[in-house]
C-alpha positions in Angstrom: -31.1 -92.7 2.1 -26.9 -93.3 1.3 -24.7 -94.0 4.1 -22.3 -90.9 4.7 -19.1 -91.4 4.1 -15.3 -90.7 6.4 -15.5 -87.0 4.5 -18.6 -86.2 4.1 -19.5 -86.8 7.9 -15.8 -84.6 8.7 -17.1 -81.9 6.0 -20.4 -82.1 5.3 -22.4 -83.8 2.9 -23.5 -81.1 0.5 -23.7 -81.3 -3.7 -20.4 -79.6 -3.5 -18.4 -82.2 -1.1 -20.1 -85.2 -2.8 -18.5 -83.7 -6.3 -14.9 -83.0 -4.4 -15.0 -86.3 -2.7 -15.6 -88.0 -6.2 -13.0 -86.3 -8.0 -10.1 -86.7 -5.1 -11.5 -90.5 -4.8 -10.5 -90.3 -9.0 -7.6 -87.7 -8.6 -5.3 -89.4 -11.6 -8.8 -89.6 -14.0 -10.6 -86.9 -16.1 -15.0 -87.2 -16.3 -17.6 -85.7 -18.6 -19.6 -83.3 -16.4 -22.5 -86.3 -16.5 -19.9 -88.9 -15.2 -19.4 -86.5 -12.4 -23.2 -86.4 -11.4 -23.6 -89.6 -11.3 -20.5 -90.5 -9.9 -20.9 -87.7 -7.2 -25.1 -89.1 -7.0 -26.1 -85.6 -7.7 -28.5 -84.5 -10.5 -26.6 -83.0 -13.2 -28.9 -79.7 -12.9 -27.6 -79.3 -9.4 -23.8 -79.8 -10.9 -24.6 -77.5 -13.4 -25.7 -75.0 -10.9 -22.3 -75.1 -8.7 -20.1 -75.9 -11.7 -19.2 -72.5 -12.4 -17.9 -72.0 -9.1 -15.6 -75.4 -9.6 -14.4 -73.5 -12.6 -13.7 -70.1 -11.3 -11.9 -71.3 -8.2 -9.5 -73.3 -10.7 -10.7 -76.5 -8.4 -11.0 -78.2 -12.0 -9.1 -77.9 -15.5 -10.1 -79.0 -18.4 -8.5 -82.2 -20.3 -9.6 -83.0 -23.8 -13.0 -83.1 -25.8 -14.6 -86.2 -26.7 -17.7 -85.6 -29.5 -20.0 -82.5 -28.0 -18.1 -83.6 -24.3 -15.4 -81.8 -22.7 -13.6 -83.8 -19.9 -12.5 -82.3 -16.6 -10.1 -83.3 -13.7 -9.2 -81.9 -10.4 -6.5 -78.9 -11.0 -3.6 -81.1 -8.4 -1.7 -77.9 -8.6 -4.1 -76.0 -6.4 -3.2 -75.5 -3.2 -6.7 -75.1 -1.4 -6.9 -78.9 -3.5 -4.0 -80.0 -2.1 -5.0 -79.3 1.4 -8.5 -81.1 0.5 -6.5 -84.2 -0.5 -4.2 -84.4 2.7 -7.3 -84.1 4.9 -9.0 -87.1 2.8 -6.0 -89.5 2.8 -5.5 -88.3 6.8 -9.0 -89.2 7.1 -8.7 -92.8 5.1 -5.2 -93.3 7.0 -6.4 -93.1 10.4 -9.9 -95.2 9.9 -7.7 -97.5 8.5 -5.1 -97.3 11.6 -8.3 -96.9 14.2 -9.6 -100.9 12.8 -6.1 -102.3 12.8 -5.4 -101.3 16.1 -9.5 -103.0 17.3 -8.5 -106.4 15.6 
């Protein structure tokens, strides 16, 4: 069983959250759907089932095509994405600060 991260402990451990966490961690990069599924630790079938939600909500945007693979990245202009990144970064910073205090 894989260990929960700070982010999944705070907001839930669902396939959508795992994908969001993966994309937030690599927010400056673009990925194929296979890379996103693998990096998120979910199956491709599961990703295909939820991917339309990500596109329809404009959480991701296409960047380029390599061969037959379309690449996507997190839409950093989306207000909801901005808030998620704030939450993610805040969780990390709070954890680091707590660890410094304990040390």
